[in-house]
All heavy atoms as an XYZ file, in Angstrom:
1019
protein
N     126.488     71.356     59.650
C     125.425     72.097     60.413
C     125.768     72.021     62.033
O     125.786     73.014     62.706
C     124.065     71.352     60.211
C     123.026     71.880     61.004
S     122.371     73.444     60.501
C     121.129     73.661     61.559
N     125.993     70.758     62.468
C     126.349     70.552     63.918
C     127.659     71.203     64.248
O     127.909     71.889     65.314
C     126.393     69.024     64.271
C     124.981     68.611     64.146
C     126.914     68.902     65.655
C     124.863     66.997     64.404
N     128.636     71.118     63.335
C     130.018     71.684     63.493
C     129.917     73.250     63.509
O     130.583     73.895     64.383
C     130.944     71.383     62.165
C     132.331     71.936     62.299
N     133.177     71.665     63.198
C     132.837     72.904     61.465
C     134.279     72.297     63.154
N     133.995     73.106     62.070
N     128.965     73.834     62.764
C     128.788     75.369     62.781
C     128.227     75.745     64.131
O     128.588     76.766     64.715
N     127.117     75.026     64.584
C     126.451     75.369     65.878
C     127.507     75.146     66.979
O     127.522     75.983     67.944
C     125.242     74.489     66.024
C     124.174     74.831     65.008
C     124.775     74.617     67.434
C     123.071     73.971     64.993
N     128.179     74.033     67.034
C     129.336     73.786     67.976
C     130.333     75.002     68.033
O     130.686     75.423     69.161
C     129.896     72.484     67.880
C     130.738     72.094     68.947
C     129.963     71.915     70.233
C     131.414     70.569     68.595
N     130.791     75.420     66.872
C     131.696     76.391     66.833
C     131.193     77.734     67.380
O     131.852     78.550     68.092
C     132.185     76.756     65.378
O     132.876     75.571     64.882
N     129.885     78.078     67.125
C     129.267     79.282     67.616
C     129.195     79.186     69.102
O     129.474     80.170     69.816
C     128.013     79.566     66.885
C     128.049     79.857     65.486
C     127.143     80.606     67.661
C     126.911     79.881     64.654
N     128.778     77.969     69.680
C     128.578     77.891     71.079
C     129.951     78.084     71.780
O     130.047     78.729     72.767
C     128.024     76.593     71.421
C     126.496     76.533     71.196
C     125.934     75.052     71.438
C     125.719     77.447     71.923
N     130.969     77.401     71.321
C     132.285     77.540     71.825
C     132.854     78.983     71.813
O     133.384     79.543     72.720
C     133.362     76.630     71.168
C     132.917     75.151     71.596
C     134.748     76.902     71.641
C     133.685     74.035     70.894
N     132.674     79.717     70.658
C     132.851     81.140     70.551
C     132.266     81.979     71.585
O     132.868     82.861     72.158
N     131.005     81.778     71.800
C     130.248     82.508     72.724
C     130.654     82.318     74.202
O     130.859     83.242     74.870
C     128.735     82.184     72.661
C     128.133     82.783     71.366
C     128.041     82.723     73.860
C     126.661     82.319     71.039
N     131.027     81.027     74.565
C     131.525     80.667     75.805
C     132.910     81.361     76.042
O     133.178     81.866     77.184
C     131.535     79.133     76.043
C     132.336     78.801     77.297
C     130.179     78.637     76.119
N     133.749     81.372     75.031
C     135.074     81.968     75.205
C     134.964     83.513     75.290
O     135.673     84.120     76.107
C     135.993     81.477     74.065
C     136.274     80.085     74.152
C     137.236     82.314     73.934
C     137.083     79.406     73.035
N     134.007     84.066     74.545
C     133.956     85.489     74.544
C     133.201     85.994     75.839
O     133.554     87.036     76.395
C     133.232     86.059     73.282
C     132.856     87.500     73.353
C     134.113     85.797     72.085
N     132.363     85.197     76.294
C     131.562     85.459     77.478
C     131.661     84.300     78.433
O     130.744     83.604     78.701
C     130.017     85.777     77.157
S     129.794     86.986     75.901
N     132.743     84.296     79.196
C     132.946     83.150     80.050
C     132.031     83.133     81.255
O     131.910     82.094     81.932
C     134.372     83.273     80.475
C     134.693     84.758     80.286
C     133.909     85.164     79.192
N     131.460     84.172     81.612
C     130.589     84.198     82.755
C     129.315     83.601     82.409
O     128.470     83.318     83.401
C     130.349     85.685     83.336
C     131.645     86.196     83.833
C     132.300     87.267     83.225
C     132.197     85.701     85.065
C     133.514     87.685     83.823
C     133.306     86.181     85.667
C     133.954     87.221     84.987
N     128.992     83.241     81.167
C     127.749     82.446     80.824
C     127.984     81.050     81.507
O     126.991     80.396     81.840
C     127.543     82.415     79.403
C     127.225     83.668     78.661
C     127.083     83.601     77.293
C     125.846     84.155     79.226
N     129.238     80.480     81.453
C     129.454     79.131     82.128
C     129.083     79.187     83.541
O     128.512     78.392     84.107
C     130.891     78.820     81.814
C     131.240     77.462     82.548
C     131.195     78.625     80.418
N     129.560     80.328     84.172
C     129.291     80.528     85.573
C     127.733     80.473     85.900
O     127.280     79.813     86.810
C     129.835     81.788     86.206
O     131.300     81.881     85.817
C     129.606     81.927     87.662
N     126.982     81.193     85.079
C     125.560     81.283     85.243
C     124.929     79.980     84.978
O     124.064     79.501     85.725
C     124.994     82.422     84.388
C     125.433     83.733     84.828
C     123.427     82.317     84.409
C     125.234     84.840     83.833
N     125.391     79.233     83.999
C     124.787     78.000     83.560
C     125.093     76.926     84.720
O     124.213     76.200     84.946
C     125.387     77.505     82.260
N     126.223     76.945     85.218
C     126.579     75.965     86.254
C     125.828     76.325     87.558
O     125.356     75.476     88.293
C     128.050     75.962     86.600
C     128.340     75.119     87.813
C     128.838     75.364     85.384
N     125.696     77.591     87.833
C     124.915     77.976     89.027
C     123.448     77.495     88.937
O     122.853     76.990     89.851
C     124.970     79.533     89.209
C     126.187     80.166     89.777
C     126.163     81.656     89.717
C     126.454     79.660     91.190
N     122.825     77.764     87.809
C     121.459     77.447     87.604
C     121.287     75.965     87.664
O     120.345     75.370     88.242
C     120.929     78.043     86.232
C     119.549     77.455     85.819
C     120.898     79.546     86.400
N     122.116     75.221     86.919
C     122.109     73.718     86.893
C     122.188     73.069     88.318
O     121.349     72.210     88.597
C     123.091     73.184     85.948
O     122.944     73.782     84.631
C     122.918     71.652     85.776
N     123.246     73.539     89.006
C     123.472     72.939     90.335
C     122.323     73.330     91.312
O     122.045     72.538     92.269
C     124.779     73.464     90.818
C     125.971     72.860     90.065
S     126.120     71.139     90.223
C     127.811     70.815     89.786
N     121.886     74.510     91.262
C     120.718     74.956     92.092
C     119.470     74.085     91.816
O     118.803     73.682     92.747
C     120.421     76.417     91.914
C     121.167     77.361     92.800
C     121.222     76.998     94.181
N     120.140     77.362     95.069
C     119.832     76.906     96.152
N     120.545     75.920     96.678
N     118.826     77.343     96.870
N     119.307     73.755     90.530
C     118.112     72.986     90.170
C     118.247     71.512     90.645
O     117.312     70.887     91.000
C     117.968     72.809     88.646
C     117.556     74.187     88.063
C     116.148     74.262     87.767
C     115.903     75.578     87.074
N     114.596     76.019     87.289
N     119.501     71.160     90.838
C     119.896     69.797     91.427
C     119.816     69.733     92.849
O     119.803     68.714     93.473
C     121.154     69.265     90.919
C     121.324     69.072     89.485
S     122.939     68.759     88.865
C     123.413     67.383     89.793
N     119.584     70.873     93.585
C     119.463     70.885     94.964
C     120.780     70.993     95.745
O     120.707     70.571     96.952
N     121.796     71.436     95.175
C     123.144     71.564     95.855
C     123.157     72.757     96.731
O     122.360     73.722     96.531
C     124.247     71.572     94.927
C     124.291     70.489     93.937
C     125.008     69.400     94.613
C     125.152     68.249     93.465
N     125.885     67.094     93.841
N     123.984     72.756     97.790
C     124.136     73.953     98.674
C     124.804     75.125     98.085
O     125.629     74.988     97.075
C     125.069     73.575     99.852
N     124.198     76.351     98.341
C     124.725     77.510     97.634
C     126.269     77.720     97.643
O     126.837     78.148     96.632
C     123.950     78.749     98.345
C     122.821     78.015     98.883
C     123.178     76.685     99.210
N     126.894     77.491     98.752
C     128.288     77.762     98.808
C     129.040     76.774     97.973
O     129.989     77.083     97.278
C     128.854     77.569    100.284
N     128.677     75.480     97.868
C     129.270     74.584     97.056
C     129.066     74.858     95.593
O     129.894     74.649     94.808
C     128.739     73.163     97.439
C     129.356     72.079     96.682
C     128.780     70.696     97.236
N     129.273     69.600     96.370
C     130.239     68.910     96.599
N     131.149     69.180     97.647
N     130.626     67.909     95.749
N     127.834     75.341     95.291
C     127.501     75.686     93.861
C     128.465     76.728     93.383
O     128.976     76.740     92.287
C     126.025     76.001     93.774
C     125.693     76.632     92.426
C     125.161     74.811     94.032
N     128.667     77.823     94.201
C     129.489     78.895     93.780
C     130.923     78.518     93.452
O     131.506     78.935     92.508
C     129.311     80.029     94.803
C     130.045     81.388     94.407
C     129.247     81.935     93.208
C     129.903     82.438     95.559
N     131.405     77.650     94.417
C     132.806     77.077     94.183
C     132.946     76.314     92.919
O     133.922     76.517     92.241
N     131.992     75.364     92.634
C     132.001     74.680     91.471
C     131.806     75.429     90.200
O     132.422     75.254     89.151
C     130.987     73.519     91.568
C     131.277     72.498     92.501
C     130.254     71.405     92.402
O     129.174     71.315     91.876
N     130.642     70.167     93.128
N     131.035     76.554     90.272
C     130.894     77.380     89.096
C     132.187     78.174     88.839
O     132.530     78.274     87.667
C     129.790     78.425     89.413
N     132.845     78.578     89.849
C     134.134     79.183     89.687
C     135.194     78.204     89.111
O     135.891     78.566     88.182
C     134.706     79.682     91.088
N     135.139     77.009     89.593
C     136.081     76.003     89.063
C     135.850     75.620     87.550
O     136.857     75.551     86.771
C     135.943     74.608     89.791
C     136.392     74.796     91.207
O     137.192     75.766     91.623
O     136.028     73.868     92.062
N     134.585     75.636     87.103
C     134.326     75.406     85.759
C     134.523     76.563     84.868
O     134.787     76.287     83.731
C     132.827     74.967     85.644
C     132.614     73.478     85.924
C     132.150     73.071     87.195
C     132.781     72.323     85.100
N     132.072     71.622     87.143
C     132.453     71.223     85.864
C     133.158     72.266     83.754
C     132.495     69.960     85.397
C     133.213     71.018     83.364
C     132.891     69.872     84.049
N     134.452     77.733     85.369
C     134.693     78.918     84.510
C     136.118     79.442     84.368
O     136.497     80.067     83.278
C     133.902     80.150     85.221
O     132.492     79.755     85.478
C     133.844     81.294     84.499
N     136.924     79.022     85.284
C     138.360     79.474     85.226
C     139.054     79.075     83.924
O     139.740     79.961     83.371
C     139.123     78.939     86.457
O     138.441     79.282     87.688
C     140.605     79.394     86.497
N     139.018     77.877     83.383
C     139.732     77.579     82.012
C     139.160     78.549     80.978
O     139.939     78.994     80.122
C     139.351     76.203     81.772
C     138.693     75.561     83.013
C     138.332     76.574     83.881
N     137.905     78.820     80.927
C     137.285     79.684     79.978
C     137.742     81.106     80.134
O     137.983     81.920     79.105
C     135.786     79.659     79.953
C     135.266     78.250     79.566
C     134.703     77.421     80.540
C     135.375     77.861     78.162
C     134.262     76.180     80.129
C     134.869     76.570     77.903
C     134.356     75.748     78.745
N     137.945     81.456     81.416
C     138.536     82.856     81.803
C     139.920     82.942     81.234
O     140.373     83.965     80.698
C     138.417     83.121     83.260
C     137.147     83.693     83.714
C     137.035     83.762     85.188
C     136.821     85.016     83.204
N     140.750     81.885     81.372
C     142.214     81.879     80.959
C     142.122     82.166     79.392
O     142.893     82.992     78.837
C     142.900     80.636     81.121
C     143.636     80.631     82.424
C     143.259     79.751     83.537
C     144.807     81.372     82.483
C     143.882     79.777     84.745
C     145.538     81.358     83.768
C     145.158     80.507     84.818
N     141.272     81.458     78.685
C     141.128     81.734     77.196
C     140.749     83.083     76.876
O     141.279     83.699     75.958
C     140.186     80.648     76.585
C     140.738     79.255     76.432
C     139.631     78.310     75.969
C     141.888     79.318     75.408
N     139.599     83.529     77.613
C     139.080     84.832     77.269
C     140.081     85.951     77.551
O     140.233     86.939     76.785
C     137.803     85.070     78.090
N     140.739     85.853     78.665
C     141.757     86.867     79.008
C     142.917     86.905     77.937
O     143.400     87.963     77.497
C     142.284     86.687     80.364
C     143.600     87.524     80.551
C     141.243     87.173     81.515
N     143.353     85.663     77.546
C     144.399     85.532     76.524
C     143.967     86.170     75.124
O     144.666     86.940     74.683
C     144.838     84.073     76.363
C     145.674     83.870     75.239
C     147.036     84.223     75.176
C     145.238     83.330     73.988
C     147.877     84.089     74.095
C     145.981     83.227     72.884
C     147.330     83.591     72.947
O     148.113     83.420     71.912
N     142.765     85.922     74.763
C     142.219     86.396     73.512
C     142.100     87.803     73.569
O     142.421     88.578     72.633
C     141.005     85.616     73.076
C     141.295     84.162     72.733
C     140.283     86.332     71.956
C     140.087     83.228     72.575
N     141.549     88.445     74.680
C     141.261     89.815     74.770
C     142.566     90.511     74.867
O     142.717     91.587     74.175
C     140.481     90.138     76.031
O     139.278     89.518     76.097
N     143.564     90.086     75.603
C     144.876     90.750     75.737
C     145.584     90.701     74.269
O     146.267     91.673     73.994
C     145.632     90.062     76.859
N     145.542     89.616     73.631
C     146.135     89.486     72.367
C     145.538     90.499     71.398
O     146.141     91.061     70.653
C     146.048     88.035     71.844
O     146.633     87.224     72.751
C     146.769     87.920     70.475
N     144.202     90.589     71.433
C     143.487     91.581     70.602
C     143.936     92.933     70.884
O     144.066     93.827     69.910
C     142.015     91.469     70.648
N     144.063     93.269     72.145
C     144.500     94.736     72.506
C     145.998     94.913     72.407
O     146.301     96.056     71.869
C     144.030     95.089     73.926
C     142.427     94.874     73.984
C     144.510     96.302     74.367
C     141.987     94.977     75.365
N     146.805     94.122     72.900
C     148.203     94.425     72.918
C     149.035     93.730     71.996
O     150.231     94.033     71.815
C     148.706     94.086     74.421
C     148.038     94.780     75.463
C     147.254     94.138     76.418
C     148.121     96.156     75.520
C     146.547     94.815     77.364
C     147.478     96.971     76.624
C     146.666     96.284     77.495
N     148.518     92.654     71.277
C     149.347     91.999     70.210
C     149.810     90.731     70.755
O     149.537     90.319     71.842
N     150.689     90.074     69.977
C     151.329     88.721     70.339
C     152.203     88.863     71.460
O     152.757     89.864     71.779
C     151.983     88.196     69.118
C     150.979     87.749     68.062
O     149.784     87.615     68.232
O     151.333     87.759     66.821
N     152.423     87.667     72.171
C     153.324     87.561     73.188
C     152.781     87.782     74.513
O     153.467     87.609     75.656
N     151.530     88.027     74.622
C     150.830     88.221     75.954
C     150.675     86.896     76.725
O     150.686     86.889     77.901
C     149.484     88.959     75.776
C     148.667     89.093     77.043
C     149.580     90.230     74.983
N     150.509     85.794     76.062
C     150.307     84.594     76.639
C     151.453     84.180     77.493
O     151.298     83.521     78.730
N     152.673     84.508     77.237
C     153.825     84.343     78.091
C     153.693     85.036     79.455
O     154.000     84.445     80.489
C     155.172     84.770     77.451
C     155.474     84.005     76.177
C     155.544     84.604     75.011
C     155.590     82.557     76.164
C     155.785     83.906     73.778
C     155.900     81.902     75.102
C     155.981     82.487     73.837
O     156.159     81.826     72.723
N     153.221     86.165     79.307
C     153.043     87.095     80.625
C     151.969     86.377     81.568
O     152.139     86.258     82.675
C     152.766     88.463     80.259
C     153.788     89.226     79.660
C     153.810     89.693     78.378
C     155.018     89.488     80.401
C     154.805     90.299     77.801
C     156.070     90.164     79.872
C     156.003     90.603     78.439
O     156.960     91.269     78.028
N     150.860     86.028     80.904
C     149.770     85.365     81.596
C     150.192     84.066     82.248
O     149.970     83.884     83.406
C     148.598     85.125     80.626
C     148.067     86.414     80.211
C     147.450     84.253     81.359
C     146.921     86.299     79.074
N     150.973     83.237     81.543
C     151.485     81.940     82.041
C     152.371     82.251     83.172
O     152.446     81.662     84.260
C     152.041     81.062     81.014
N     153.283     83.248     83.006
C     154.299     83.562     83.961
C     153.665     84.049     85.203
O     154.033     83.681     86.337
N     152.764     84.860     85.105
C     152.056     85.503     86.319
C     151.311     84.285     87.076
O     151.300     84.201     88.263
C     151.118     86.544     85.937
C     151.937     87.804     85.494
C     150.157     86.997     87.100
C     151.119     88.855     84.902
N     150.613     83.355     86.217
C     149.998     82.249     86.924
C     150.974     81.410     87.709
O     150.606     80.829     88.773
C     149.153     81.393     85.886
N     152.055     81.144     87.120
C     153.122     80.324     87.796
C     153.615     81.020     89.044
O     153.790     80.326     90.090
C     154.172     79.915     86.740
C     153.707     78.949     85.721
C     155.442     79.271     87.486
C     154.697     78.761     84.578
N     153.794     82.270     88.896
C     154.343     82.988     89.998
C     153.344     83.057     91.238
O     153.729     82.944     92.316
C     154.643     84.528     89.560
C     155.192     85.392     90.597
C     156.506     85.112     91.101
C     154.409     86.412     91.166
C     157.077     86.005     92.048
C     154.996     87.255     92.086
C     156.374     87.034     92.639
N     152.103     83.309     90.968
C     151.034     83.142     91.873
C     150.918     81.751     92.602
O     150.846     81.718     93.816
C     149.695     83.559     91.264
C     149.556     85.075     90.883
C     148.557     83.256     92.184
C     148.451     85.423     90.159
N     151.096     80.818     91.737
C     150.991     79.489     92.243
C     152.198     79.142     93.274
O     152.095     78.602     94.311
C     151.109     78.393     91.124
N     153.459     79.741     92.841
C     154.607     79.482     93.754
C     154.402     80.351     95.032
O     154.724     79.717     96.149
C     155.868     79.934     92.892
C     156.239     78.924     91.830
C     157.172     80.037     93.935
C     157.232     79.363     90.860
N     153.942     81.565     94.925
C     153.662     82.396     96.183
C     152.743     81.732     97.040
O     152.886     81.699     98.271
C     153.269     83.762     95.770
C     154.402     84.609     95.265
C     153.789     86.003     94.911
C     155.525     84.799     96.258
N     151.742     81.264     96.508
C     150.593     80.572     97.329
C     151.209     79.292     97.965
O     150.881     78.872     99.051
C     149.242     80.300     96.558
C     148.477     81.424     96.365
C     147.355     81.082     95.378
C     147.924     82.011     97.630
N     151.980     78.531     97.228
C     152.530     77.310     97.863
C     153.422     77.577     98.906
O     153.423     76.933    100.046
C     153.324     76.609     96.697
N     154.349     78.740     98.874
C     155.097     79.167     99.921
C     154.257     79.581    101.145
O     154.523     79.052    102.341
C     156.154     80.194     99.441
C     157.167     79.624     98.497
C     156.799     80.869    100.701
C     157.881     80.695     97.767
N     153.251     80.335    100.890
C     152.368     80.784    101.952
C     151.673     79.764    102.656
O     151.550     79.718    103.903
C     151.447     81.936    101.426
N     151.110     78.807    101.858
C     150.411     77.632    102.378
C     151.314     76.745    103.224
O     150.956     76.217    104.303
C     149.770     76.842    101.324
C     148.929     75.698    101.666
C     147.504     76.088    102.180
O     147.209     77.373    101.927
O     146.852     75.292    102.737
N     152.425     76.546    102.823
C     153.563     75.730    103.521
C     153.865     76.333    104.815
O     154.059     75.664    105.756
C     154.770     75.454    102.620
C     155.711     74.571    103.211
C     155.131     73.190    103.434
N     156.080     72.304    104.137
C     155.941     71.744    105.176
N     154.663     71.832    105.869
N     156.762     70.974    105.807
N     154.087     77.679    104.860
C     154.334     78.368    106.065
C     153.330     78.345    107.079
O     153.496     78.428    108.281
C     154.886     79.755    105.813
C     156.153     79.876    105.001
S     156.635     81.423    104.547
C     157.678     81.947    105.664
N     151.994     78.382    106.589
C     150.802     78.560    107.421
C     150.451     77.314    108.065
O     149.991     77.321    109.226
C     149.708     79.188    106.537
C     148.469     79.533    107.406
C     147.494     80.262    106.448
C     146.786     79.394    105.594
N     145.641     80.052    104.892
N     150.403     76.195    107.271
C     149.861     74.995    107.912
C     151.040     73.946    108.046
O     152.050     74.054    107.473
C     148.823     74.362    106.955
C     147.662     75.143    106.750
C     149.374     74.013    105.534
N     150.714     73.143    108.986
C     151.636     72.084    109.422
C     151.823     71.017    108.320
O     152.856     70.604    107.909
C     151.263     71.464    110.688
C     152.270     70.642    111.314
C     151.766     70.210    112.714
C     153.022     69.935    113.675
N     152.448     69.422    114.984
N     150.735     70.552    107.792
C     150.625     69.478    106.756
C     150.190     70.113    105.407
O     148.967     70.625    105.457
C     149.728     68.385    107.193
C     149.680     67.158    106.373
C     148.821     66.043    106.838
O     148.545     66.051    108.084
O     148.389     65.292    106.048
N     150.938     69.963    104.420
C     150.629     70.561    103.140
C     149.665     69.605    102.432
O     150.126     68.465    102.100
C     151.947     70.861    102.390
C     151.697     71.574    101.049
C     151.517     72.982    101.106
C     151.681     70.980     99.930
C     151.433     73.619     99.923
C     151.410     71.647     98.716
C     151.360     72.942     98.720
N     148.423     70.032    102.166
C     147.494     69.152    101.390
C     147.316     69.833    100.004
O     146.896     70.899     99.800
C     146.114     69.146    102.200
C     146.289     68.546    103.589
C     145.167     68.331    101.383
C     145.088     68.770    104.449
N     147.789     68.955     99.064
C     147.925     69.470     97.697
C     146.523     69.798     97.097
O     146.405     70.742     96.394
C     148.627     68.456     96.793
C     148.987     69.091     95.470
C     147.949     67.289     96.596
C     150.089     70.065     95.501
N     145.479     68.971     97.401
C     144.237     69.282     96.843
C     143.678     70.592     97.368
O     142.981     71.404     96.567
C     143.199     68.249     97.095
O     143.146     67.892     98.517
C     143.634     66.868     96.364
N     143.783     70.860     98.625
C     143.301     72.020     99.136
C     144.095     73.248     98.644
O     143.522     74.337     98.275
C     143.522     72.074    100.652
C     143.004     73.311    101.249
C     143.021     73.251    102.770
N     142.127     72.242    103.287
C     140.937     72.625    103.873
N     140.652     73.850    103.989
N     140.203     71.622    104.241
N     145.381     73.111     98.401
C     146.176     74.085     97.738
C     145.673     74.416     96.415
O     145.660     75.676     96.004
C     147.750     73.792     97.799
C     148.577     74.501     96.905
C     148.848     75.808     96.965
C     148.935     73.776     95.700
C     149.631     76.471     96.022
C     149.718     74.359     94.791
C     150.101     75.806     94.950
O     150.834     76.368     93.926
N     145.533     73.388     95.524
C     145.148     73.575     94.231
C     143.758     74.205     94.178
O     143.526     75.046     93.187
C     145.146     72.185     93.530
C     146.496     71.623     93.205
C     146.337     70.267     92.578
C     147.300     72.515     92.303
N     142.895     73.882     95.035
C     141.544     74.531     95.074
C     141.608     75.967     95.325
O     141.026     76.813     94.666
C     140.690     73.783     96.087
C     139.285     74.229     96.013
C     138.373     73.617     97.069
O     138.877     73.030     98.086
N     137.139     73.435     96.696
N     142.472     76.323     96.379
C     142.623     77.699     96.653
C     143.214     78.504     95.491
O     142.878     79.576     95.103
C     143.553     77.965     97.907
C     142.791     77.574     99.252
C     143.735     77.653    100.345
C     143.296     77.318    101.635
N     144.200     77.509    102.729
N     144.275     77.899     94.898
C     144.933     78.596     93.735
C     143.880     78.709     92.549
O     143.901     79.796     91.969
C     146.177     77.645     93.286
O     147.021     77.488     94.399
C     146.905     78.388     92.175
N     143.214     77.728     92.267
C     142.257     77.735     91.139
C     141.292     78.866     91.344
O     140.867     79.590     90.447
C     141.722     76.456     90.929
C     141.111     76.164     89.538
C     139.749     75.914     89.329
C     141.764     76.084     88.285
N     139.497     75.700     88.001
C     140.730     75.759     87.430
C     142.963     76.223     88.031
C     141.081     75.704     86.140
C     143.299     76.106     86.601
C     142.382     75.898     85.633
N     140.712     78.922     92.582
C     139.719     80.001     92.959
C     140.311     81.393     92.861
O     139.603     82.235     92.516
C     139.055     79.654     94.254
C     138.423     78.175     94.252
C     136.989     78.130     94.533
N     136.423     76.878     94.243
C     135.927     76.040     95.191
N     135.943     76.458     96.385
N     135.440     74.876     94.809
N     141.584     81.443     93.302
C     142.201     82.902     93.306
C     142.298     83.262     91.733
O     142.189     84.413     91.409
C     143.466     82.784     93.879
C     144.298     84.220     93.903
C     143.432     85.261     94.747
C     145.557     83.909     94.620
N     142.720     82.267     90.898
C     142.869     82.548     89.502
C     141.466     82.973     88.980
O     141.446     83.945     88.175
C     143.249     81.210     88.671
C     144.647     80.907     88.900
C     145.006     79.589     88.593
C     145.689     81.794     89.161
C     146.341     79.157     88.685
C     146.892     81.331     89.350
C     147.287     79.989     89.038
O     148.603     79.669     89.049
N     140.382     82.292     89.471
C     139.113     82.844     88.985
C     138.790     84.324     89.384
O     138.424     85.112     88.468
C     137.994     81.967     89.715
C     136.650     82.568     89.355
C     135.978     82.215     88.139
C     135.818     83.222     90.421
C     134.682     82.652     87.895
C     134.597     83.582     90.203
C     133.905     83.404     88.963
N     139.168     84.708     90.571
C     139.020     86.065     90.913
C     139.882     87.038     90.129
O     139.434     88.028     89.684
C     139.203     86.175     92.386
C     138.303     85.538     93.369
C     138.723     85.668     94.795
C     136.889     86.159     93.138
N     141.061     86.725     90.058
C     142.077     87.633     89.330
C     141.690     87.722     87.858
O     141.724     88.744     87.291
C     143.494     87.044     89.510
C     143.922     87.391     91.029
C     144.440     87.811     88.652
C     145.164     86.593     91.405
N     141.462     86.534     87.229
C     141.069     86.416     85.797
C     139.725     87.131     85.550
O     139.603     87.807     84.489
C     141.063     85.102     85.288
C     142.398     84.403     85.119
C     142.372     82.970     84.858
C     143.319     84.988     84.106
N     138.823     87.028     86.379
C     137.517     87.705     86.243
C     137.737     89.205     86.237
O     137.185     89.962     85.349
N     138.428     89.775     87.249
C     138.759     91.153     87.227
C     139.537     91.558     86.058
O     139.338     92.694     85.485
C     139.467     91.433     88.539
C     139.857     92.952     88.757
C     138.652     93.739     88.832
C     140.770     93.092     90.006
N     140.486     90.825     85.628
C     141.359     91.133     84.474
C     140.523     91.143     83.176
O     140.738     92.024     82.384
C     142.504     90.135     84.336
O     143.320     90.085     85.396
N     139.509     90.192     83.102
C     138.785     90.151     81.951
C     137.890     91.453     81.764
O     137.826     92.113     80.686
C     137.861     88.934     82.002
C     136.912     88.806     80.718
C     137.305     88.568     79.563
C     135.543     89.073     80.943
C     136.637     88.383     78.466
C     134.737     88.887     79.881
C     135.225     88.529     78.619
O     134.345     88.440     77.502
N     137.225     91.828     82.882
C     136.541     93.064     82.878
C     137.301     94.286     82.554
O     136.942     95.077     81.860
C     135.809     93.233     84.264
C     134.791     92.271     84.619
C     134.234     92.283     85.975
C     133.631     92.200     83.600
N     138.582     94.381     83.124
C     139.470     95.474     82.865
C     139.747     95.432     81.359
O     139.815     96.551     80.732
C     140.704     95.437     83.842
C     141.771     96.407     83.340
C     140.283     95.739     85.198
N     140.108     94.330     80.896
C     140.503     94.252     79.363
C     139.302     94.635     78.484
O     139.539     95.248     77.511
C     140.904     92.845     79.087
C     142.333     92.521     79.364
C     142.638     91.028     79.357
C     143.400     93.243     78.779
N     138.137     94.259     78.876
C     136.889     94.613     78.029
C     136.764     96.128     78.144
O     136.682     96.687     76.945
C     135.740     93.876     78.557
C     135.916     92.433     78.278
C     134.520     94.472     77.854
C     135.920     91.974     76.837
N     136.898     96.720     79.220
C     136.705     98.212     79.321
C     137.879     98.900     78.518
O     137.642     99.746     77.749
C     136.661     98.601     80.708
C     136.853    100.117     80.936
C     135.395     98.087     81.427
N     139.114     98.428     78.699
C     140.271     98.983     77.998
C     140.050     98.879     76.506
O     140.370     99.848     75.743
C     141.552     98.288     78.476
O     141.708     98.334     79.872
C     142.785     98.834     77.742
N     139.644     97.675     75.999
C     139.428     97.423     74.648
C     138.428     98.453     74.095
O     138.540     98.973     72.950
N     137.345     98.631     74.765
C     136.256     99.604     74.305
C     136.777    101.030     74.222
O     136.489    101.630     73.245
C     134.973     99.496     75.215
C     134.052    100.531     75.013
C     134.309     98.119     75.057
N     137.571    101.394     75.336
C     138.074    102.715     75.232
C     139.067    102.871     74.052
O     138.997    103.900     73.436
C     138.844    103.011     76.626
C     137.657    103.112     77.673
C     139.621    104.255     76.553
C     138.338    103.119     79.052
N     139.950    101.891     73.845
C     140.884    101.973     72.709
C     140.094    102.088     71.495
O     140.451    102.877     70.423
C     141.939    100.849     72.653
C     142.963    100.825     73.634
C     143.778     99.855     73.762
C     143.203    102.070     74.369
C     144.872     99.882     74.748
C     144.228    102.126     75.312
C     145.165    100.986     75.456
N     139.067    101.270     71.193
C     138.372    101.358     69.939
C     137.549    102.633     69.799
O     137.448    103.142     68.648
C     137.457    100.074     69.851
C     138.177     98.834     69.658
C     138.932     98.896     68.431
C     139.750     97.491     68.206
N     140.653     97.541     67.054
N     137.041    103.043     70.851
C     136.320    104.382     70.748
C     137.315    105.504     70.458
O     136.987    106.414     69.629
C     135.524    104.672     72.084
C     135.022    106.098     72.079
C     134.410    103.720     72.253
N     138.434    105.538     71.006
C     139.442    106.525     70.771
C     140.019    106.461     69.380
O     140.247    107.465     68.694
C     140.672    106.556     71.761
O     141.401    105.264     71.557
N     140.118    105.235     68.846
C     140.558    105.085     67.410
C     139.383    105.626     66.521
O     139.758    106.339     65.529
C     140.722    103.630     67.093
C     142.031    103.021     67.534
C     142.170    101.555     67.018
O     141.391    101.133     66.259
O     143.014    100.904     67.630
N     138.157    105.320     66.811
C     137.127    105.864     65.996
C     137.040    107.398     65.985
O     136.683    108.033     65.001
C     135.784    105.175     66.419
C     134.533    105.673     65.655
C     134.314    105.020     64.393
C     133.663    106.576     66.131
C     133.237    105.417     63.616
C     132.513    106.858     65.462
C     132.405    106.356     64.148
O     131.281    106.702     63.461
N     137.222    107.935     67.131
C     137.059    109.453     67.252
C     138.197    110.137     66.412
O     138.008    111.127     65.905
C     137.129    109.800     68.821
C     137.269    111.314     68.904
C     135.926    109.371     69.494
N     139.396    109.478     66.528
C     140.467    110.179     65.775
C     140.195    110.098     64.277
O     140.196    110.446     63.353
C     141.830    109.388     66.076
C     142.339    109.650     67.344
C     143.601    108.995     67.597
C     144.128    109.074     69.021
N     145.342    108.438     69.236
């Protein structure tokens, strides 16, 4: 019983990762946290679920092997941001760099997730029409 409910909840969170964002926003606001800090923490908590959602959506649309591209692009972005951060600031602070990278992943993955959902719907509708 509990295993089934837990599986359903995890499935919903992976399919709809922005529910995590909403839940964190509501919870932190009820605790009285500052709005800017709340938004950042919501993005931080949602990013791993976005990685999973983008991977699952891309695999469903394009087939196997998409995970390598997602991981490669994430590593490439991290390297580019490290180079840019090192050139921009005198003292390289790793925690600040990781926070910027993680939040950029949130933005990119959120946009990718929306594009993949729209693409998947268009592909399925075109299959149905044929």
